[in-house]
All heavy atoms as TSV, in Angstrom:
chain	resi	resn	atom	element	x	y	z
A	1	MET	N	N	-4.900	1.828	-20.338
A	1	MET	CA	C	-4.073	1.800	-19.157
A	1	MET	C	C	-4.967	1.626	-17.939
A	1	MET	O	O	-6.138	1.982	-17.972
A	1	MET	CB	C	-3.232	3.059	-19.052
A	1	MET	CG	C	-3.936	4.290	-18.565
A	1	MET	SD	S	-2.810	5.682	-18.436
A	1	MET	CE	C	-3.987	6.981	-18.699
A	2	LYS	N	N	-4.393	1.078	-16.873
A	2	LYS	CA	C	-5.143	0.866	-15.642
A	2	LYS	C	C	-4.734	1.916	-14.615
A	2	LYS	O	O	-3.541	2.154	-14.406
A	2	LYS	CB	C	-4.889	-0.528	-15.085
A	2	LYS	CG	C	-5.502	-1.600	-15.929
A	2	LYS	CD	C	-5.283	-2.960	-15.341
A	2	LYS	CE	C	-5.898	-3.994	-16.286
A	2	LYS	NZ	N	-5.620	-5.349	-15.853
A	3	ILE	N	N	-5.728	2.551	-13.995
A	3	ILE	CA	C	-5.520	3.558	-12.966
A	3	ILE	C	C	-6.394	3.171	-11.786
A	3	ILE	O	O	-7.547	2.761	-11.967
A	3	ILE	CB	C	-5.915	4.960	-13.472
A	3	ILE	CG1	C	-5.057	5.364	-14.658
A	3	ILE	CG2	C	-5.800	5.994	-12.359
A	3	ILE	CD1	C	-5.488	6.661	-15.304
A	4	THR	N	N	-5.858	3.312	-10.587
A	4	THR	CA	C	-6.660	3.081	-9.392
A	4	THR	C	C	-7.250	4.411	-8.966
A	4	THR	O	O	-6.525	5.378	-8.703
A	4	THR	CB	C	-5.802	2.488	-8.259
A	4	THR	OG1	O	-5.206	1.272	-8.729
A	4	THR	CG2	C	-6.649	2.199	-7.029
A	5	VAL	N	N	-8.583	4.469	-8.932
A	5	VAL	CA	C	-9.299	5.683	-8.552
A	5	VAL	C	C	-10.108	5.373	-7.305
A	5	VAL	O	O	-10.974	4.499	-7.334
A	5	VAL	CB	C	-10.226	6.168	-9.691
A	5	VAL	CG1	C	-10.962	7.433	-9.280
A	5	VAL	CG2	C	-9.442	6.399	-10.966
A	6	ALA	N	N	-9.789	6.075	-6.218
A	6	ALA	CA	C	-10.492	5.876	-4.946
A	6	ALA	C	C	-10.520	4.397	-4.559
A	6	ALA	O	O	-11.537	3.873	-4.135
A	6	ALA	CB	C	-11.887	6.463	-5.014
A	7	GLY	N	N	-9.398	3.727	-4.777
A	7	GLY	CA	C	-9.266	2.336	-4.370
A	7	GLY	C	C	-9.789	1.300	-5.345
A	7	GLY	O	O	-9.669	0.105	-5.099
A	8	LYS	N	N	-10.340	1.732	-6.482
A	8	LYS	CA	C	-10.869	0.796	-7.472
A	8	LYS	C	C	-10.060	0.886	-8.759
A	8	LYS	O	O	-9.858	1.969	-9.295
A	8	LYS	CB	C	-12.333	1.096	-7.771
A	8	LYS	CG	C	-13.236	0.890	-6.587
A	8	LYS	CD	C	-14.666	1.176	-6.956
A	8	LYS	CE	C	-15.542	0.969	-5.720
A	8	LYS	NZ	N	-16.933	1.302	-5.979
A	9	VAL	N	N	-9.608	-0.257	-9.261
A	9	VAL	CA	C	-8.841	-0.297	-10.500
A	9	VAL	C	C	-9.811	-0.127	-11.674
A	9	VAL	O	O	-10.814	-0.825	-11.767
A	9	VAL	CB	C	-8.058	-1.611	-10.638
A	9	VAL	CG1	C	-7.323	-1.662	-11.971
A	9	VAL	CG2	C	-7.086	-1.782	-9.474
A	10	LYS	N	N	-9.482	0.834	-12.546
A	10	LYS	CA	C	-10.330	1.122	-13.704
A	10	LYS	C	C	-9.458	1.214	-14.943
A	10	LYS	O	O	-8.274	1.546	-14.871
A	10	LYS	CB	C	-11.092	2.430	-13.498
A	10	LYS	CG	C	-12.019	2.377	-12.296
A	10	LYS	CD	C	-12.819	3.646	-12.184
A	10	LYS	CE	C	-13.815	3.526	-11.028
A	10	LYS	NZ	N	-14.737	4.645	-11.019
A	11	GLU	N	N	-10.069	0.944	-16.088
A	11	GLU	CA	C	-9.379	0.981	-17.374
A	11	GLU	C	C	-9.730	2.301	-18.080
A	11	GLU	O	O	-10.906	2.649	-18.194
A	11	GLU	CB	C	-9.820	-0.205	-18.224
A	11	GLU	CG	C	-9.034	-0.383	-19.486
A	11	GLU	CD	C	-7.666	-1.017	-19.255
A	11	GLU	OE1	O	-7.509	-1.833	-18.345
A	11	GLU	OE2	O	-6.761	-0.659	-20.028
A	12	TYR	N	N	-8.705	3.012	-18.551
A	12	TYR	CA	C	-8.887	4.270	-19.288
A	12	TYR	C	C	-7.968	4.291	-20.491
A	12	TYR	O	O	-6.972	3.562	-20.541
A	12	TYR	CB	C	-8.568	5.481	-18.400
A	12	TYR	CG	C	-9.596	5.732	-17.335
A	12	TYR	CD1	C	-9.387	5.334	-16.031
A	12	TYR	CD2	C	-10.798	6.356	-17.646
A	12	TYR	CE1	C	-10.330	5.561	-15.045
A	12	TYR	CE2	C	-11.752	6.584	-16.672
A	12	TYR	CZ	C	-11.508	6.186	-15.379
A	12	TYR	OH	O	-12.452	6.405	-14.412
A	13	GLU	N	N	-8.260	5.188	-21.424
A	13	GLU	CA	C	-7.429	5.334	-22.614
A	13	GLU	C	C	-6.094	5.989	-22.240
A	13	GLU	O	O	-6.022	6.773	-21.297
A	13	GLU	CB	C	-8.147	6.148	-23.688
A	13	GLU	CG	C	-8.378	7.613	-23.352
A	13	GLU	CD	C	-9.632	7.897	-22.521
A	13	GLU	OE1	O	-10.325	6.959	-22.114
A	13	GLU	OE2	O	-9.890	9.091	-22.269
A	14	ASP	N	N	-5.059	5.651	-22.977
A	14	ASP	CA	C	-3.742	6.264	-22.767
A	14	ASP	C	C	-3.835	7.765	-23.001
A	14	ASP	O	O	-4.603	8.231	-23.833
A	14	ASP	CB	C	-2.713	5.664	-23.725
A	14	ASP	CG	C	-2.345	4.232	-23.368
A	14	ASP	OD1	O	-2.612	3.815	-22.226
A	14	ASP	OD2	O	-1.798	3.535	-24.240
A	15	GLY	N	N	-3.018	8.512	-22.270
A	15	GLY	CA	C	-2.956	9.955	-22.457
A	15	GLY	C	C	-3.966	10.735	-21.635
A	15	GLY	O	O	-4.006	11.958	-21.715
A	16	LEU	N	N	-4.782	10.046	-20.840
A	16	LEU	CA	C	-5.783	10.707	-20.014
A	16	LEU	C	C	-5.100	11.606	-18.989
A	16	LEU	O	O	-4.106	11.223	-18.383
A	16	LEU	CB	C	-6.623	9.651	-19.285
A	16	LEU	CG	C	-7.772	10.155	-18.427
A	16	LEU	CD1	C	-8.938	10.562	-19.323
A	16	LEU	CD2	C	-8.203	9.091	-17.443
A	17	ASN	N	N	-5.630	12.815	-18.804
A	17	ASN	CA	C	-5.060	13.696	-17.787
A	17	ASN	C	C	-6.054	13.853	-16.627
A	17	ASN	O	O	-7.173	13.336	-16.674
A	17	ASN	CB	C	-4.644	15.053	-18.386
A	17	ASN	CG	C	-5.797	15.862	-18.921
A	17	ASN	OD1	O	-6.883	15.889	-18.351
A	17	ASN	ND2	N	-5.569	16.554	-20.027
A	18	ILE	N	N	-5.644	14.554	-15.588
A	18	ILE	CA	C	-6.472	14.684	-14.393
A	18	ILE	C	C	-7.771	15.428	-14.687
A	18	ILE	O	O	-8.837	15.025	-14.208
A	18	ILE	CB	C	-5.686	15.374	-13.267
A	18	ILE	CG1	C	-4.528	14.473	-12.833
A	18	ILE	CG2	C	-6.588	15.692	-12.082
A	18	ILE	CD1	C	-3.551	15.127	-11.872
A	19	THR	N	N	-7.716	16.474	-15.474
A	19	THR	CA	C	-8.929	17.220	-15.825
A	19	THR	C	C	-9.944	16.301	-16.499
A	19	THR	O	O	-11.129	16.306	-16.161
A	19	THR	CB	C	-8.597	18.412	-16.748
A	19	THR	OG1	O	-7.671	19.281	-16.068
A	19	THR	CG2	C	-9.837	19.189	-17.129
A	20	GLN	N	N	-9.490	15.483	-17.436
A	20	GLN	CA	C	-10.384	14.550	-18.122
A	20	GLN	C	C	-10.912	13.483	-17.162
A	20	GLN	O	O	-12.083	13.107	-17.233
A	20	GLN	CB	C	-9.644	13.887	-19.283
A	20	GLN	CG	C	-9.276	14.851	-20.383
A	20	GLN	CD	C	-8.256	14.292	-21.351
A	20	GLN	OE1	O	-7.393	13.496	-20.968
A	20	GLN	NE2	N	-8.342	14.706	-22.611
A	21	LEU	N	N	-10.064	13.018	-16.258
A	21	LEU	CA	C	-10.490	12.016	-15.287
A	21	LEU	C	C	-11.565	12.580	-14.368
A	21	LEU	O	O	-12.547	11.901	-14.061
A	21	LEU	CB	C	-9.296	11.522	-14.469
A	21	LEU	CG	C	-9.604	10.436	-13.443
A	21	LEU	CD1	C	-10.117	9.169	-14.120
A	21	LEU	CD2	C	-8.378	10.145	-12.595
A	22	ILE	N	N	-11.410	13.819	-13.948
A	22	ILE	CA	C	-12.419	14.472	-13.105
A	22	ILE	C	C	-13.766	14.479	-13.822
A	22	ILE	O	O	-14.806	14.190	-13.222
A	22	ILE	CB	C	-11.976	15.899	-12.727
A	22	ILE	CG1	C	-10.844	15.826	-11.698
A	22	ILE	CG2	C	-13.141	16.727	-12.202
A	22	ILE	CD1	C	-10.167	17.147	-11.418
A	23	GLU	N	N	-13.758	14.781	-15.114
A	23	GLU	CA	C	-15.000	14.788	-15.896
A	23	GLU	C	C	-15.573	13.382	-16.019
A	23	GLU	O	O	-16.768	13.164	-15.808
A	23	GLU	CB	C	-14.745	15.364	-17.287
A	23	GLU	CG	C	-14.450	16.849	-17.287
A	23	GLU	CD	C	-14.070	17.379	-18.654
A	23	GLU	OE1	O	-14.273	16.667	-19.665
A	23	GLU	OE2	O	-13.547	18.506	-18.707
A	24	LYS	N	N	-14.740	12.409	-16.343
A	24	LYS	CA	C	-15.210	11.033	-16.532
A	24	LYS	C	C	-15.755	10.436	-15.235
A	24	LYS	O	O	-16.676	9.627	-15.259
A	24	LYS	CB	C	-14.092	10.146	-17.074
A	24	LYS	CG	C	-13.757	10.435	-18.524
A	24	LYS	CD	C	-12.697	9.482	-19.027
A	24	LYS	CE	C	-12.379	9.750	-20.471
A	24	LYS	NZ	N	-13.448	9.396	-21.380
A	25	GLU	N	N	-15.186	10.829	-14.111
A	25	GLU	CA	C	-15.623	10.302	-12.819
A	25	GLU	C	C	-16.781	11.116	-12.218
A	25	GLU	O	O	-17.215	10.827	-11.114
A	25	GLU	CB	C	-14.447	10.274	-11.846
A	25	GLU	CG	C	-13.413	9.219	-12.170
A	25	GLU	CD	C	-13.935	7.812	-11.978
A	25	GLU	OE1	O	-14.611	7.537	-10.964
A	25	GLU	OE2	O	-13.662	6.964	-12.858
A	26	ASN	N	N	-17.240	12.117	-12.945
A	26	ASN	CA	C	-18.342	12.975	-12.471
A	26	ASN	C	C	-18.089	13.478	-11.051
A	26	ASN	O	O	-18.956	13.392	-10.175
A	26	ASN	CB	C	-19.681	12.227	-12.530
A	26	ASN	CG	C	-20.080	11.912	-13.940
A	26	ASN	OD1	O	-19.982	12.759	-14.828
A	26	ASN	ND2	N	-20.493	10.694	-14.186
A	27	VAL	N	N	-16.894	14.004	-10.841
A	27	VAL	CA	C	-16.517	14.505	-9.521
A	27	VAL	C	C	-17.405	15.691	-9.156
A	27	VAL	O	O	-17.561	16.629	-9.932
A	27	VAL	CB	C	-15.024	14.906	-9.497
A	27	VAL	CG1	C	-14.662	15.625	-8.212
A	27	VAL	CG2	C	-14.156	13.677	-9.686
A	28	GLU	N	N	-17.982	15.601	-7.975
A	28	GLU	CA	C	-18.869	16.648	-7.477
A	28	GLU	C	C	-18.030	17.876	-7.109
A	28	GLU	O	O	-16.960	17.750	-6.521
A	28	GLU	CB	C	-19.587	16.126	-6.236
A	28	GLU	CG	C	-20.871	16.831	-5.952
A	28	GLU	CD	C	-21.661	16.126	-4.878
A	28	GLU	OE1	O	-21.931	14.922	-5.041
A	28	GLU	OE2	O	-21.984	16.781	-3.888
A	29	THR	N	N	-18.502	19.040	-7.448
A	29	THR	CA	C	-17.817	20.324	-7.232
A	29	THR	C	C	-16.323	20.254	-7.557
A	29	THR	O	O	-15.468	20.397	-6.682
A	29	THR	CB	C	-18.045	20.850	-5.793
A	29	THR	OG1	O	-17.580	19.892	-4.848
A	29	THR	CG2	C	-19.487	21.193	-5.534
A	30	PRO	N	N	-16.001	20.030	-8.827
A	30	PRO	CA	C	-14.591	19.874	-9.222
A	30	PRO	C	C	-13.733	21.097	-8.914
A	30	PRO	O	O	-12.518	20.967	-8.754
A	30	PRO	CB	C	-14.666	19.607	-10.723
A	30	PRO	CG	C	-15.998	20.077	-11.147
A	30	PRO	CD	C	-16.907	19.949	-9.966
A	31	GLU	N	N	-14.349	22.266	-8.793
A	31	GLU	CA	C	-13.562	23.465	-8.490
A	31	GLU	C	C	-13.003	23.445	-7.067
A	31	GLU	O	O	-12.091	24.189	-6.735
A	31	GLU	CB	C	-14.389	24.740	-8.732
A	31	GLU	CG	C	-15.616	24.877	-7.876
A	31	GLU	CD	C	-16.860	24.187	-8.434
A	31	GLU	OE1	O	-16.771	23.379	-9.368
A	31	GLU	OE2	O	-17.941	24.476	-7.911
A	32	TYR	N	N	-13.536	22.568	-6.213
A	32	TYR	CA	C	-13.071	22.485	-4.827
A	32	TYR	C	C	-12.276	21.213	-4.524
A	32	TYR	O	O	-11.829	21.020	-3.401
A	32	TYR	CB	C	-14.257	22.548	-3.861
A	32	TYR	CG	C	-14.995	23.855	-3.925
A	32	TYR	CD1	C	-16.322	23.900	-4.325
A	32	TYR	CD2	C	-14.363	25.054	-3.605
A	32	TYR	CE1	C	-17.002	25.099	-4.400
A	32	TYR	CE2	C	-15.044	26.262	-3.680
A	32	TYR	CZ	C	-16.366	26.276	-4.077
A	32	TYR	OH	O	-17.032	27.466	-4.152
A	33	VAL	N	N	-12.112	20.359	-5.500
A	33	VAL	CA	C	-11.440	19.083	-5.245
A	33	VAL	C	C	-9.920	19.263	-5.237
A	33	VAL	O	O	-9.359	20.066	-5.979
A	33	VAL	CB	C	-11.857	18.009	-6.277
A	33	VAL	CG1	C	-11.246	18.275	-7.643
A	33	VAL	CG2	C	-11.507	16.626	-5.792
A	34	THR	N	N	-9.282	18.521	-4.349
A	34	THR	CA	C	-7.828	18.412	-4.325
A	34	THR	C	C	-7.512	16.999	-4.803
A	34	THR	O	O	-8.205	16.054	-4.453
A	34	THR	CB	C	-7.292	18.626	-2.894
A	34	THR	OG1	O	-7.658	19.939	-2.465
A	34	THR	CG2	C	-5.789	18.479	-2.837
A	35	VAL	N	N	-6.476	16.876	-5.614
A	35	VAL	CA	C	-6.155	15.583	-6.210
A	35	VAL	C	C	-4.771	15.138	-5.758
A	35	VAL	O	O	-3.827	15.932	-5.735
A	35	VAL	CB	C	-6.200	15.668	-7.753
A	35	VAL	CG1	C	-5.845	14.331	-8.388
A	35	VAL	CG2	C	-7.572	16.134	-8.218
A	36	SER	N	N	-4.686	13.861	-5.403
A	36	SER	CA	C	-3.371	13.283	-5.139
A	36	SER	C	C	-3.158	12.141	-6.130
A	36	SER	O	O	-4.081	11.397	-6.453
A	36	SER	CB	C	-3.236	12.785	-3.697
A	36	SER	OG	O	-3.985	11.622	-3.484
A	37	VAL	N	N	-1.938	12.050	-6.622
A	37	VAL	CA	C	-1.535	10.958	-7.508
A	37	VAL	C	C	-0.340	10.291	-6.848
A	37	VAL	O	O	0.666	10.961	-6.549
A	37	VAL	CB	C	-1.176	11.475	-8.923
A	37	VAL	CG1	C	-0.673	10.328	-9.788
A	37	VAL	CG2	C	-2.377	12.146	-9.572
A	38	ASN	N	N	-0.484	9.008	-6.586
A	38	ASN	CA	C	0.576	8.242	-5.920
A	38	ASN	C	C	0.995	8.908	-4.610
A	38	ASN	O	O	2.179	9.055	-4.309
A	38	ASN	CB	C	1.764	8.035	-6.855
A	38	ASN	CG	C	1.350	7.344	-8.131
A	38	ASN	OD1	O	0.505	6.466	-8.135
A	38	ASN	ND2	N	1.927	7.761	-9.242
A	39	ASP	N	N	-0.015	9.336	-3.839
A	39	ASP	CA	C	0.165	9.943	-2.512
A	39	ASP	C	C	0.872	11.290	-2.521
A	39	ASP	O	O	1.383	11.731	-1.495
A	39	ASP	CB	C	0.897	8.987	-1.558
A	39	ASP	CG	C	0.074	7.751	-1.248
A	39	ASP	OD1	O	-1.159	7.881	-1.109
A	39	ASP	OD2	O	0.662	6.660	-1.137
A	40	GLU	N	N	0.897	11.967	-3.668
A	40	GLU	CA	C	1.463	13.312	-3.747
A	40	GLU	C	C	0.401	14.262	-4.291
A	40	GLU	O	O	-0.245	13.967	-5.295
A	40	GLU	CB	C	2.691	13.337	-4.651
A	40	GLU	CG	C	3.862	12.582	-4.072
A	40	GLU	CD	C	5.144	12.813	-4.853
A	40	GLU	OE1	O	5.258	13.849	-5.539
A	40	GLU	OE2	O	6.019	11.951	-4.774
A	41	PHE	N	N	0.227	15.396	-3.598
A	41	PHE	CA	C	-0.745	16.379	-4.061
A	41	PHE	C	C	-0.302	16.969	-5.389
A	41	PHE	O	O	0.884	17.196	-5.619
A	41	PHE	CB	C	-0.922	17.499	-3.031
A	41	PHE	CG	C	-1.619	17.033	-1.786
A	41	PHE	CD1	C	-0.927	16.887	-0.605
A	41	PHE	CD2	C	-2.967	16.719	-1.814
A	41	PHE	CE1	C	-1.561	16.451	0.544
A	41	PHE	CE2	C	-3.617	16.276	-0.673
A	41	PHE	CZ	C	-2.908	16.144	0.507
A	42	VAL	N	N	-1.276	17.218	-6.270
A	42	VAL	CA	C	-1.010	17.762	-7.599
A	42	VAL	C	C	-1.553	19.178	-7.662
A	42	VAL	O	O	-2.711	19.425	-7.326
A	42	VAL	CB	C	-1.673	16.892	-8.698
A	42	VAL	CG1	C	-1.420	17.483	-10.070
A	42	VAL	CG2	C	-1.189	15.461	-8.615
A	43	GLU	N	N	-0.713	20.116	-8.079
A	43	GLU	CA	C	-1.140	21.502	-8.264
A	43	GLU	C	C	-2.119	21.565	-9.432
A	43	GLU	O	O	-1.972	20.849	-10.424
A	43	GLU	CB	C	0.069	22.396	-8.575
A	43	GLU	CG	C	1.082	22.492	-7.455
A	43	GLU	CD	C	0.578	23.290	-6.277
A	43	GLU	OE1	O	-0.252	24.197	-6.474
A	43	GLU	OE2	O	1.013	22.995	-5.145
A	44	ARG	N	N	-3.103	22.428	-9.319
A	44	ARG	CA	C	-4.109	22.574	-10.367
A	44	ARG	C	C	-3.463	22.882	-11.724
A	44	ARG	O	O	-3.939	22.439	-12.766
A	44	ARG	CB	C	-5.118	23.652	-9.978
A	44	ARG	CG	C	-6.406	23.558	-10.727
A	44	ARG	CD	C	-7.505	24.354	-10.063
A	44	ARG	NE	N	-8.007	23.717	-8.858
A	44	ARG	CZ	C	-8.959	22.780	-8.825
A	44	ARG	NH1	N	-9.488	22.387	-9.953
A	44	ARG	NH2	N	-9.371	22.268	-7.693
A	45	ALA	N	N	-2.373	23.601	-11.717
A	45	ALA	CA	C	-1.664	23.937	-12.967
A	45	ALA	C	C	-1.123	22.689	-13.666
A	45	ALA	O	O	-0.845	22.724	-14.866
A	45	ALA	CB	C	-0.529	24.910	-12.674
A	46	ASP	N	N	-0.975	21.592	-12.930
A	46	ASP	CA	C	-0.431	20.355	-13.496
A	46	ASP	C	C	-1.509	19.338	-13.860
A	46	ASP	O	O	-1.188	18.206	-14.217
A	46	ASP	CB	C	0.554	19.719	-12.513
A	46	ASP	CG	C	1.803	20.561	-12.322
A	46	ASP	OD1	O	2.196	21.263	-13.275
A	46	ASP	OD2	O	2.376	20.530	-11.218
A	47	PHE	N	N	-2.777	19.718	-13.801
A	47	PHE	CA	C	-3.881	18.802	-14.100
A	47	PHE	C	C	-3.884	18.353	-15.562
A	47	PHE	O	O	-4.532	17.376	-15.900
A	47	PHE	CB	C	-5.232	19.431	-13.767
A	47	PHE	CG	C	-5.619	19.355	-12.312
A	47	PHE	CD1	C	-4.715	19.049	-11.321
A	47	PHE	CD2	C	-6.927	19.598	-11.940
A	47	PHE	CE1	C	-5.084	18.985	-9.987
A	47	PHE	CE2	C	-7.318	19.539	-10.609
A	47	PHE	CZ	C	-6.393	19.230	-9.630
A	48	GLU	N	N	-3.181	19.063	-16.433
A	48	GLU	CA	C	-3.180	18.708	-17.858
A	48	GLU	C	C	-2.118	17.669	-18.210
A	48	GLU	O	O	-2.096	17.163	-19.325
A	48	GLU	CB	C	-2.999	19.963	-18.720
A	48	GLU	CG	C	-4.100	21.001	-18.536
A	48	GLU	CD	C	-5.503	20.456	-18.779
A	48	GLU	OE1	O	-5.703	19.718	-19.766
A	48	GLU	OE2	O	-6.400	20.762	-17.979
A	49	LYS	N	N	-1.247	17.339	-17.267
A	49	LYS	CA	C	-0.231	16.321	-17.531
A	49	LYS	C	C	-0.888	14.948	-17.561
A	49	LYS	O	O	-1.778	14.647	-16.780
A	49	LYS	CB	C	0.854	16.356	-16.455
A	49	LYS	CG	C	1.702	17.596	-16.527
A	49	LYS	CD	C	2.794	17.567	-15.487
A	49	LYS	CE	C	3.634	18.832	-15.555
A	49	LYS	NZ	N	4.628	18.871	-14.476
A	50	ALA	N	N	-0.408	14.098	-18.465
A	50	ALA	CA	C	-1.004	12.766	-18.635
A	50	ALA	C	C	-0.703	11.869	-17.433
A	50	ALA	O	O	0.385	11.906	-16.871
A	50	ALA	CB	C	-0.479	12.116	-19.907
A	51	LEU	N	N	-1.711	11.088	-17.077
A	51	LEU	CA	C	-1.527	10.062	-16.057
A	51	LEU	C	C	-0.815	8.877	-16.680
A	51	LEU	O	O	-0.795	8.724	-17.901
A	51	LEU	CB	C	-2.890	9.645	-15.503
A	51	LEU	CG	C	-3.614	10.730	-14.705
A	51	LEU	CD1	C	-5.090	10.392	-14.562
A	51	LEU	CD2	C	-2.963	10.904	-13.341
A	52	LYS	N	N	-0.254	8.016	-15.825
A	52	LYS	CA	C	0.478	6.854	-16.314
A	52	LYS	C	C	-0.175	5.573	-15.819
A	52	LYS	O	O	-0.900	5.572	-14.827
A	52	LYS	CB	C	1.929	6.912	-15.829
A	52	LYS	CG	C	2.693	8.125	-16.320
A	52	LYS	CD	C	4.128	8.121	-15.850
A	52	LYS	CE	C	4.356	8.155	-14.379
A	52	LYS	NZ	N	3.952	9.298	-13.619
A	53	ASP	N	N	0.107	4.499	-16.517
A	53	ASP	CA	C	-0.383	3.182	-16.129
A	53	ASP	C	C	-0.009	2.906	-14.668
A	53	ASP	O	O	1.113	3.200	-14.254
A	53	ASP	CB	C	0.230	2.129	-17.050
A	53	ASP	CG	C	-0.523	0.810	-17.013
A	53	ASP	OD1	O	-1.760	0.831	-16.927
A	53	ASP	OD2	O	0.148	-0.228	-17.065
A	54	ASP	N	N	-0.929	2.380	-13.909
A	54	ASP	CA	C	-0.746	2.017	-12.497
A	54	ASP	C	C	-0.707	3.204	-11.535
A	54	ASP	O	O	-0.390	3.021	-10.361
A	54	ASP	CB	C	0.491	1.140	-12.282
A	54	ASP	CG	C	0.351	-0.223	-12.941
A	54	ASP	OD1	O	-0.775	-0.766	-12.948
A	54	ASP	OD2	O	1.348	-0.740	-13.466
A	55	ASP	N	N	-1.025	4.422	-11.999
A	55	ASP	CA	C	-1.141	5.550	-11.068
A	55	ASP	C	C	-2.294	5.302	-10.110
A	55	ASP	O	O	-3.283	4.634	-10.462
A	55	ASP	CB	C	-1.389	6.870	-11.815
A	55	ASP	CG	C	-0.110	7.510	-12.330
A	55	ASP	OD1	O	0.991	7.104	-11.903
A	55	ASP	OD2	O	-0.225	8.435	-13.152
A	56	GLU	N	N	-2.174	5.843	-8.907
A	56	GLU	CA	C	-3.238	5.778	-7.914
A	56	GLU	C	C	-3.719	7.199	-7.647
A	56	GLU	O	O	-2.942	8.047	-7.210
A	56	GLU	CB	C	-2.732	5.137	-6.624
A	56	GLU	CG	C	-2.374	3.683	-6.809
A	56	GLU	CD	C	-1.935	3.012	-5.526
A	56	GLU	OE1	O	-2.194	3.550	-4.433
A	56	GLU	OE2	O	-1.332	1.924	-5.624
A	57	VAL	N	N	-5.002	7.443	-7.925
A	57	VAL	CA	C	-5.572	8.781	-7.834
A	57	VAL	C	C	-6.630	8.821	-6.739
A	57	VAL	O	O	-7.460	7.917	-6.632
A	57	VAL	CB	C	-6.209	9.194	-9.186
A	57	VAL	CG1	C	-6.799	10.593	-9.107
A	57	VAL	CG2	C	-5.180	9.112	-10.314
A	58	GLU	N	N	-6.583	9.884	-5.942
A	58	GLU	CA	C	-7.600	10.127	-4.914
A	58	GLU	C	C	-8.117	11.543	-5.083
A	58	GLU	O	O	-7.353	12.467	-5.366
A	58	GLU	CB	C	-7.008	9.969	-3.504
A	58	GLU	CG	C	-6.548	8.577	-3.171
A	58	GLU	CD	C	-7.678	7.591	-2.946
A	58	GLU	OE1	O	-8.801	8.030	-2.609
A	58	GLU	OE2	O	-7.434	6.382	-3.110
A	59	PHE	N	N	-9.429	11.710	-4.915
A	59	PHE	CA	C	-10.058	13.020	-4.925
A	59	PHE	C	C	-10.387	13.365	-3.481
A	59	PHE	O	O	-11.065	12.610	-2.799
A	59	PHE	CB	C	-11.340	13.007	-5.762
A	59	PHE	CG	C	-11.098	12.631	-7.200
A	59	PHE	CD1	C	-11.685	11.504	-7.744
A	59	PHE	CD2	C	-10.287	13.408	-8.004
A	59	PHE	CE1	C	-11.479	11.160	-9.062
A	59	PHE	CE2	C	-10.068	13.064	-9.336
A	59	PHE	CZ	C	-10.660	11.945	-9.863
A	60	LEU	N	N	-9.887	14.500	-3.009
A	60	LEU	CA	C	-10.038	14.883	-1.611
A	60	LEU	C	C	-10.731	16.229	-1.496
A	60	LEU	O	O	-10.523	17.120	-2.308
A	60	LEU	CB	C	-8.659	14.966	-0.950
A	60	LEU	CG	C	-7.775	13.735	-1.131
A	60	LEU	CD1	C	-6.330	14.077	-0.797
A	60	LEU	CD2	C	-8.276	12.607	-0.268
A	61	TYR	N	N	-11.547	16.352	-0.466
A	61	TYR	CA	C	-12.218	17.613	-0.150
A	61	TYR	C	C	-11.867	18.001	1.268
A	61	TYR	O	O	-11.994	17.188	2.181
A	61	TYR	CB	C	-13.739	17.456	-0.272
A	61	TYR	CG	C	-14.212	17.191	-1.669
A	61	TYR	CD1	C	-14.344	15.898	-2.138
A	61	TYR	CD2	C	-14.510	18.247	-2.524
A	61	TYR	CE1	C	-14.780	15.644	-3.433
A	61	TYR	CE2	C	-14.936	18.005	-3.830
A	61	TYR	CZ	C	-15.070	16.703	-4.263
A	61	TYR	OH	O	-15.485	16.460	-5.538
A	62	PHE	N	N	-11.409	19.215	1.448
A	62	PHE	CA	C	-11.104	19.706	2.789
A	62	PHE	C	C	-12.267	20.580	3.238
A	62	PHE	O	O	-12.634	21.533	2.565
A	62	PHE	CB	C	-9.788	20.479	2.781
A	62	PHE	CG	C	-8.620	19.589	2.461
A	62	PHE	CD1	C	-8.100	19.534	1.180
A	62	PHE	CD2	C	-8.077	18.796	3.439
A	62	PHE	CE1	C	-7.038	18.704	0.883
A	62	PHE	CE2	C	-7.004	17.958	3.145
A	62	PHE	CZ	C	-6.476	17.913	1.867
A	63	MET	N	N	-12.835	20.229	4.354
A	63	MET	CA	C	-13.996	20.936	4.870
A	63	MET	C	C	-13.617	21.757	6.099
A	63	MET	O	O	-12.882	21.288	6.958
A	63	MET	CB	C	-15.100	19.931	5.263
A	63	MET	CG	C	-15.551	19.057	4.153
A	63	MET	SD	S	-16.424	20.048	2.951
A	63	MET	CE	C	-16.707	18.837	1.693
A	64	GLY	N	N	-14.126	22.953	6.146
A	64	GLY	CA	C	-13.937	23.798	7.326
A	64	GLY	C	C	-15.129	23.662	8.242
A	64	GLY	O	O	-16.108	23.000	7.927
A	65	GLY	N	N	-15.022	24.263	9.359
A	65	GLY	CA	C	-16.149	24.243	10.282
A	65	GLY	C	C	-15.735	23.741	11.636
A	65	GLY	O	O	-14.561	23.572	11.940
A	66	GLY	N	N	-16.714	23.499	12.437
A	66	GLY	CA	C	-16.437	23.031	13.788
A	66	GLY	C	C	-16.257	24.198	14.730
A	66	GLY	O	O	-16.574	25.335	14.422
A	67	ARG	N	N	-15.716	23.906	15.880
A	67	ARG	CA	C	-15.550	24.956	16.881
A	67	ARG	C	C	-14.107	25.129	17.233
A	67	ARG	O	O	-13.301	24.335	17.150
A	67	ARG	CB	C	-16.336	24.600	18.125
A	67	ARG	CG	C	-17.811	24.616	17.840
A	67	ARG	CD	C	-18.592	24.112	18.985
A	67	ARG	NE	N	-18.253	24.879	20.191
A	67	ARG	CZ	C	-19.082	25.114	21.158
A	67	ARG	NH1	N	-20.291	24.666	21.087
A	67	ARG	NH2	N	-18.732	25.771	22.213
């Protein structure tokens, strides 16, 4: 199946879930990443649900700081 990850179309095996995608993409500090699929935020409890062909996935980090 084809999934768009951070704007790049990539080929993955059917049945891949978000947790597996995080591992395959070597996401830095996965415990702090927020994931959106098709512009909707995904709860960590739902990371085990399978992705679908043509899904668009983004890995987001929210940083604190500033004044």
